[in-house]
C-alpha positions in Angstrom: 0.0 0.0 0.0 1.5 3.3 -1.1 2.2 5.7 1.7 0.0 8.8 1.9 1.7 12.0 1.0 0.6 14.8 3.3 0.1 18.2 1.8 2.8 20.8 2.7 2.2 24.5 2.8 5.1 26.6 1.7 4.9 30.4 2.5 7.0 33.2 1.0 10.1 33.9 3.1 10.3 37.4 4.5 14.1 37.5 4.4 14.7 41.3 4.2 15.5 42.8 7.6 16.3 46.5 8.1 20.0 46.2 7.3 19.3 44.4 4.0 16.5 46.8 3.2 18.8 49.8 3.7 21.4 48.1 1.5 18.8 47.6 -1.3 18.1 51.4 -1.4 21.7 52.4 -1.0 22.8 50.3 -4.0 20.9 52.6 -6.4 21.4 55.7 -4.3 25.2 55.3 -4.4 25.3 54.2 -8.0 23.3 57.1 -9.4 23.9 60.3 -7.4 27.4 59.4 -6.4 29.2 57.2 -8.9 27.3 58.4 -12.0 26.2 62.0 -11.3 29.0 63.4 -9.1 31.0 64.4 -12.2 28.0 66.3 -13.9 27.0 67.9 -10.6 30.6 69.1 -9.9 30.7 70.4 -13.5 27.6 72.6 -13.1 27.7 73.5 -9.4 31.5 73.7 -8.8 32.4 74.2 -5.2 28.7 74.3 -4.3 28.1 70.7 -5.3 27.8 69.7 -1.6 24.9 72.2 -1.4 23.1 70.4 -4.2 23.4 67.1 -2.2 22.2 68.8 0.9 19.1 70.2 -0.9 18.6 66.7 -2.4 18.4 65.3 1.1 15.9 67.9 2.3 13.6 67.5 -0.7 13.7 63.7 -0.6 13.0 63.8 3.2 9.8 65.8 2.5 8.7 63.4 -0.3 9.4 60.3 1.8 7.4 61.8 4.7 4.4 61.9 2.5 5.3 58.4 1.2 5.4 57.0 4.8 2.1 58.7 5.7 0.4 57.0 2.7 1.9 53.7 3.6 0.8 53.8 7.3 -2.7 55.0 6.5 -3.2 52.6 3.6 -4.8 49.1 3.7 -2.0 47.4 1.8 1.7 47.4 1.5 3.2 48.3 -1.9 4.8 51.0 -4.0 3.6 54.5 -4.8 1.3 53.3 -7.6 -0.7 51.1 -5.2 -0.7 53.6 -2.4 -1.9 56.5 -4.6 -4.5 54.3 -6.3 -6.0 53.3 -2.9 -5.9 56.8 -1.6 -7.0 59.0 -4.6 -8.2 56.8 -7.4 -7.1 55.6 -10.8 -6.2 58.9 -12.7 -3.6 60.0 -10.2 -2.3 56.4 -9.9 -2.0 56.3 -13.7 0.2 59.4 -13.7 2.2 58.2 -10.7 2.8 54.7 -12.1 3.9 55.9 -15.6 6.1 58.6 -14.1 7.9 55.9 -12.0 8.1 53.5 -14.9 9.6 56.0 -17.4 11.8 57.5 -14.7 13.1 54.1 -14.0 14.1 53.7 -17.6 15.9 57.1 -17.4 17.6 56.0 -14.2 18.9 52.9 -16.0 20.4 55.1 -18.7 22.0 57.4 -16.1 23.6 54.4 -14.3 24.7 52.8 -17.5 26.3 56.1 -18.8 28.0 56.4 -15.4 29.5 53.0 -15.9 30.6 54.1 -19.4 32.4 57.0 -18.0 34.3 54.8 -15.5 35.3 52.3 -18.2 36.4 55.1 -20.6 38.4 56.7 -17.8 40.1 53.5 -16.9 40.8 52.6 -20.5 42.4 56.0 -21.1 44.6 55.9 -18.1 45.7 52.2 -18.2 45.5 51.4 -21.9 45.7 54.8 -23.6 42.6 54.0 -25.6 39.6 56.4 -25.9 36.3 54.5 -25.7 32.9 56.0 -26.5 30.9 56.1 -23.3 27.5 55.6 -24.9 28.7 52.4 -26.6 30.0 51.0 -23.3 26.7 51.9 -21.7 24.6 50.1 -24.4 26.8 47.0 -24.1 26.3 46.9 -20.4 22.6 47.2 -20.7 22.5 44.4 -23.2 24.6 42.2 -20.9 22.4 42.9 -17.9 19.2 42.3 -19.9 20.7 39.0 -21.2 21.5 38.0 -17.6 17.9 38.8 -16.6 16.4 37.0 -19.6 18.3 33.8 -18.7 16.7 34.0 -15.3 19.8 34.1 -13.2 18.7 35.4 -9.8 21.3 35.1 -7.1 24.0 36.8 -5.2 21.5 38.9 -3.3 23.4 38.7 0.0 26.7 39.2 -1.9 25.2 42.3 -3.5 24.2 43.7 -0.1 27.7 43.0 1.2 29.2 44.8 -1.7 26.9 47.7 -1.2 28.0 48.1 2.5 31.6 47.7 1.4 31.3 50.5 -1.1 29.8 52.8 1.6 32.7 52.0 3.9 35.2 52.6 1.0 33.7 56.0 0.2 33.9 57.0 3.9 37.6 55.9 4.0 38.2 57.9 0.8 36.9 61.0 2.6 39.1 60.3 5.6 42.2 59.9 3.4 41.3 63.1 1.5 40.9 65.2 4.6 44.7 66.0 5.0 44.9 66.9 1.2 42.3 69.6 1.3 43.8 72.9 -0.1 42.2 75.4 2.3 43.7 78.4 0.5 42.2 77.5 -2.8 38.8 76.5 -1.4 36.3 79.3 -1.7 32.7 79.3 -0.4 29.9 79.3 -3.0 28.8 82.7 -4.2 25.5 84.1 -5.4 26.6 83.4 -8.9 26.7 79.7 -8.2 22.9 79.5 -7.4 21.9 78.4 -10.9 24.6 75.7 -10.9 23.5 74.4 -7.5 19.9 74.3 -8.7 21.0 72.5 -11.9 22.9 70.0 -9.7 19.8 69.5 -7.6 17.6 68.8 -10.7 20.1 66.1 -11.7 20.1 64.4 -8.3 16.3 64.2 -7.7 16.1 61.1 -9.9 17.7 59.4 -7.0 14.2 59.3 -5.4 13.4 56.2 -7.4 16.0 54.3 -5.4 13.5 54.4 -2.5 10.8 52.9 -4.7 12.8 49.7 -5.1 12.0 48.7 -1.5 8.2 48.9 -1.2 7.8 47.1 -4.5 9.2 44.0 -2.7 7.0 44.4 0.4 6.2 40.7 0.4 9.9 40.0 1.2 10.3 42.4 4.1 9.9 41.5 7.7 7.3 43.7 9.3 7.1 46.1 6.3 5.1 48.8 8.1 7.9 49.2 10.5 10.9 48.3 8.4 10.2 50.5 5.4 10.0 53.8 7.3 13.2 53.1 9.2 15.0 51.9 6.1 13.9 55.2 4.3 15.3 57.3 7.1 18.5 55.4 7.5 19.3 55.1 3.8 18.5 58.8 3.1 20.5 60.0 6.1 23.5 57.8 5.3 23.4 58.5 1.6 23.1 62.3 2.1 26.0 62.4 4.6 28.3 60.4 2.3 27.3 62.5 -0.7 27.9 65.8 1.1 31.3 64.7 2.4 32.3 63.6 -1.1 31.1 67.0 -2.5 33.2 68.8 0.1 36.2 66.7 -0.5 36.0 67.2 -4.3 35.8 70.9 -3.8 38.8 70.9 -1.5 41.0 68.4 -3.3 40.4 69.1 -6.9 41.6 72.7 -6.7 42.9 74.1 -10.0 41.0 71.5 -12.1 38.5 72.6 -14.8 35.3 71.2 -13.4 33.8 70.5 -16.8 36.6 68.2 -17.8 36.4 65.9 -14.7 34.4 62.9 -15.8 35.1 60.7 -12.7 35.9 62.9 -9.7 36.1 59.9 -7.3 38.9 58.3 -9.3 40.8 61.6 -9.5 40.3 62.1 -5.7 41.7 58.6 -5.0 44.7 59.3 -7.3 45.6 62.5 -5.4 44.8 61.3 -1.9 45.7 57.6 -1.8 47.9 57.1 -4.8 47.9 54.8 -7.8 47.0 51.7 -5.8 44.0 53.4 -4.2 43.0 54.7 -7.7 43.1 51.1 -9.1 41.2 49.7 -6.2 38.5 52.3 -6.4 38.2 51.8 -10.2 37.7 48.0 -9.6 35.1 48.7 -7.0 33.2 51.0 -9.3 33.4 48.6 -12.3 31.9 45.8 -10.0 29.4 47.8 -8.1 27.7 49.8 -10.9 26.6 46.8 -12.9 25.1 45.3 -9.8 23.2 48.5 -9.1 22.1 48.6 -12.7 20.7 45.1 -12.3 18.7 46.3 -9.3 17.5 49.3 -11.3 16.3 47.1 -14.1 14.5 44.9 -11.6 12.8 48.0 -10.2 11.4 48.8 -13.7 10.2 45.2 -14.2 8.5 45.1 -10.8 6.8 48.5 -11.5 5.5 47.3 -14.9 4.3 44.1 -13.2 2.4 46.1 -10.5 0.8 48.2 -13.3 -0.1 45.2 -15.4 2.2 46.3 -18.1 4.6 43.3 -18.0 3.7 42.5 -21.6 6.2 45.2 -22.5 9.0 42.8 -21.6 10.3 39.5 -22.8 8.4 36.3 -21.8 11.1 35.1 -19.4 10.8 38.4 -17.5 7.0 37.9 -17.3 7.6 34.4 -16.0 9.8 35.7 -13.3 7.9 38.7 -12.4 4.2 37.9 -12.7 4.1 34.8 -10.5 3.8 32.4 -13.5 3.6 28.7 -12.4 3.2 25.4 -14.2 0.9 23.0 -12.4 0.5 19.2 -13.1 -1.2 16.4 -11.4 0.1 13.0 -10.5 -1.5 10.4 -8.3 -4.4 12.7 -7.4 -2.2 15.5 -6.3 -1.4 18.7 -8.1 2.2 20.0 -8.3 3.1 23.6 -9.0 6.4 25.0 -9.9 8.0 28.0 -11.7 8.8 26.2 -14.9 7.9 23.1 -16.9 11.4 21.6 -16.3 11.2 21.8 -12.5 7.6 20.3 -12.5 8.5 17.5 -14.8 11.8 16.7 -12.9 10.0 16.5 -9.5 7.1 14.3 -10.7 8.9 12.1 -13.2 9.8 9.5 -10.7 6.3 9.2 -9.3 4.9 7.8 -12.5 2.7 9.6 -14.9 2.6 13.3 -15.7 -0.6 15.1 -16.5 -0.5 18.9 -17.5 -3.2 20.8 -15.8 -2.6 24.5 -16.4 -0.1 27.2 -17.1 -0.7 30.3 -15.0 0.3 33.7 -16.2 -1.4 36.1 -13.8 -3.2 36.5 -10.5 -6.6 36.1 -12.1 -5.4 32.8 -13.6 -4.3 31.7 -10.1 -7.7 32.5 -8.7 -9.5 30.6 -11.4 -7.2 27.6 -11.0 -7.6 27.7 -7.2 -11.4 27.6 -7.7 -11.1 24.7 -10.0 -8.8 22.9 -7.6 -11.4 23.3 -4.8 -14.2 22.1 -7.1 -12.2 19.0 -8.0 -11.0 18.5 -4.4 -7.3 18.4 -5.5 -5.0 19.5 -2.7 -2.3 22.0 -4.0 1.3 21.4 -3.1 4.0 24.0 -3.5 6.8 21.5 -2.9 6.9 17.7 -3.0 8.1 16.2 0.3 10.5 13.3 -0.4 
C-alpha cells in the first residue's frame, strides 16, 4: 500500500531585515547620485556641489514623509502606484505609475552612462585608448538584460555585502582626502553659483526612485510597516551624509581643475589622496558595483511594470519571473506547481505519470485555478516532500 503524502504549505520567506532593506536602497542611491552623477554635478555646481546634495536630502525627506504617511494609512503594502490608487483613485495612480516607470528607464540610462564614464576613464589611463561612453553603456545594458532573460537570480546577499563595502570605501576615501584639502584655494559658493546648485539638484532628484525599489518588494520584508520607514530614514541619512562629504572633498582636493573636464571625480580624488594603488582599487570597486546596481534598477522597472499590469512590455522570461507564473501538473491525485515546466517534470517524473493541468500567467489565472482545484478537491502542493 502506497504511503499517503501529506500536503505541505510553503509560504514566502520574508528575508529582508532592516539592514538588507537599507542596502537595497543604498545600492541605487550610491550608483546614481554618487558614482554616476558626481561628475556632472561638480561640472555645473563647482564648489557648491555639496549644497546640491544637501538640498537633495531635504527635498527627498519631505517626499518620503508623504510616502510613509500614505503607507501607514493605507490598507495594503506596496509601491507608490498602489498607495496612490488606494488613496486617490485611478487617474492620479496612472500618472504616478507611468512617471515611476519612465523615470526608472531614465535611471537605468543614467547608471549605464556612469559605468561608461568609469570604463572610458580606466581605458584612457591604463591602456591609452579612448572608448565611447554611450557604446559601453549600451553594451552593459545588453549584458544585464541577457542576464535577466536567462533567469539568473542570485548573489543577493553578496550584492548587499558589496553595497555596504562600497559605503565604507567611500567614507575611507573621505578620511584619506581630509589632509589633502587645499584650504587656501577653497572658496565658499557665491551668489553666482545659485543656478549651478539648482541644476545639480535637478540632476540628483532622480535618486528618489532608489526608495521605490523597497516597497515594490514588500512581500519579502519582515514587518514592512515598521521596516520600510526606518529603512527610508537610515538610507537617506547615510546617503546624504556620504554625498555631502564627497562633494566637500571634491571641492577641496580638486583645486585648479577645470570642473567640466572631470568625468570621474572619485577616481581623481583617489589618485591624489591615496595614490595609484588606491585609484586602481576604487576603479575596480566602481566597475563591479555599478553593474550590480544597474541590475537592481532594471528589476525596479520590471516590478513596477508588473504592478501596473504592463509586464507584456518585456520578454516572456521576465514575465515568467515577475508575474508569478507557475506550471501545475497532477500525479496520483495530487497537483504539483512550480515556476517552470522543467522543475515540475523533474520533480514528478519518478512518481509515474505526468498530466499537465494549467499554465498560470497572472493572479486572475491563479484564482480561477484555485477555484477549479477546490471544485475537484485536489490539494495543491507548492513543494513535493520526499
